FIPARO-120291 format. One record per residue (C-alpha): residue number from 1; residue in three letters; x, y, z. Coordinates in steps of 0.25 Angstrom, whole numbers, plus 5000, padded with zeros to 4 digits. Layout:
<recs>
REC,n,res,u,v,w
REC,NUM,ALA,X,Y,Z
...
</recs>
This chain:
<recs>
REC,n,res,u,v,w
REC,1,MET,5040,5274,5054
REC,2,ASN,5035,5261,5060
REC,3,ALA,5030,5263,5074
REC,4,HIS,5033,5249,5079
REC,5,PRO,5044,5243,5075
REC,6,GLY,5047,5233,5085
REC,7,LEU,5032,5229,5082
REC,8,ARG,5036,5223,5067
REC,9,THR,5047,5215,5074
REC,10,ALA,5040,5208,5083
REC,11,LEU,5028,5204,5075
REC,12,LEU,5039,5199,5066
REC,13,ALA,5045,5192,5077
REC,14,LEU,5030,5186,5081
REC,15,ALA,5029,5182,5067
REC,16,VAL,5043,5174,5064
REC,17,THR,5041,5167,5080
REC,18,MET,5026,5163,5076
REC,19,MET,5031,5157,5062
REC,20,LEU,5042,5149,5070
REC,21,MET,5030,5143,5080
REC,22,VAL,5024,5137,5068
REC,23,PRO,5027,5122,5067
REC,24,PRO,5032,5118,5052
REC,25,LEU,5024,5110,5043
REC,26,ALA,5026,5096,5041
REC,27,PRO,5032,5093,5027
REC,28,VAL,5022,5087,5018
REC,29,GLN,5025,5074,5015
REC,30,ALA,5024,5069,4999
REC,31,ILE,5014,5056,4999
REC,32,THR,5022,5045,4995
REC,33,THR,5012,5033,4997
REC,34,TRP,4999,5029,4990
REC,35,TYR,4989,5017,4993
REC,36,VAL,4980,5009,4983
REC,37,ALA,4971,4999,4988
REC,38,PRO,4959,4992,4981
REC,39,GLY,4949,4998,4990
REC,40,GLY,4954,5013,4989
REC,41,ASN,4949,5025,4982
REC,42,ASP,4959,5033,4971
REC,43,GLY,4950,5045,4978
REC,44,ASN,4960,5042,4991
REC,45,ALA,4972,5049,4993
REC,46,CYS,4978,5034,4993
REC,47,THR,4989,5039,5003
REC,48,SER,4986,5029,5013
REC,49,GLU,4982,5015,5014
REC,50,ALA,4968,5018,5020
REC,51,ALA,4965,5026,5008
REC,52,PRO,4972,5020,4996
REC,53,CYS,4969,5022,4981
REC,54,ALA,4962,5011,4974
REC,55,THR,4971,5012,4962
REC,56,ILE,4985,5012,4960
REC,57,SER,4981,5022,4948
REC,58,GLY,4976,5031,4960
REC,59,ALA,4987,5030,4968
REC,60,LEU,4997,5034,4956
REC,61,GLY,4988,5046,4954
REC,62,LYS,4992,5050,4968
REC,63,ALA,5005,5046,4969
REC,64,ALA,5018,5053,4967
REC,65,ALA,5030,5048,4960
REC,66,GLY,5040,5040,4970
REC,67,GLY,5028,5036,4979
REC,68,THR,5021,5023,4982
REC,69,ILE,5008,5017,4980
REC,70,LYS,5005,5005,4990
REC,71,ILE,4996,4996,4984
REC,72,ALA,4987,4986,4992
REC,73,THR,4983,4972,4987
REC,74,GLY,4973,4971,4977
REC,75,THR,4968,4972,4962
REC,76,TYR,4970,4985,4955
REC,77,THR,4965,4988,4942
REC,78,GLY,4966,4998,4931
REC,79,SER,4960,5001,4918
REC,80,GLY,4963,4992,4906
REC,81,VAL,4975,4984,4908
REC,82,GLN,4982,4995,4915
REC,83,VAL,4981,4994,4930
REC,84,VAL,4990,5005,4933
REC,85,LEU,5001,5015,4927
REC,86,VAL,5011,5020,4936
REC,87,ASN,5018,5031,4929
REC,88,LYS,5026,5037,4941
REC,89,ASN,5037,5032,4950
REC,90,ILE,5030,5025,4960
REC,91,THR,5031,5013,4970
REC,92,LEU,5018,5003,4970
REC,93,SER,5019,4995,4981
REC,94,VAL,5009,4983,4985
REC,95,ALA,5005,4982,4999
REC,96,GLY,5013,4972,5005
REC,97,THR,5024,4970,4994
REC,98,ALA,5037,4977,4989
REC,99,PRO,5034,4988,4979
REC,100,LEU,5029,4983,4964
REC,101,PRO,5040,4984,4955
REC,102,ARG,5040,4995,4945
REC,103,ARG,5036,4989,4929
REC,104,GLU,5035,4996,4915
REC,105,ALA,5022,4989,4913
REC,106,MET,5013,4980,4922
REC,107,PRO,5003,4974,4910
REC,108,SER,4990,4969,4915
REC,109,SER,4979,4963,4905
REC,110,THR,4968,4964,4916
REC,111,GLY,4970,4977,4922
REC,112,ARG,4971,4973,4937
REC,113,MET,4984,4974,4945
REC,114,SER,4984,4966,4957
REC,115,ALA,4991,4969,4970
REC,116,VAL,4995,4957,4980
REC,117,ALA,5003,4959,4992
REC,118,SER,5015,4948,4994
REC,119,GLN,5013,4941,5008
</recs>
């Protein structure tokens, strides 16, 4: 037999009241934009212009499909003749320009790609 039946009810009411007083956590926003600049570092988070990746491939490795990679004006190199392999649905945008058109292949004989912003 329970000696204090009202105590259990009071404690339950107190617990529910305290739970209602705690503000809900803000929803987690998915990162959708990554940044690349010649002076960057692929070890950065690459989620801001202040801490960009150094290579487009570095940003691609972090980016999720459907995101955008903003590329600062500069020259980017790769190994051999391939500067970058885009293997997911992603938007590449050079600073100050419209998104780059999607192409099946962008061959290069030098292994270099230049990103130049239009005026």
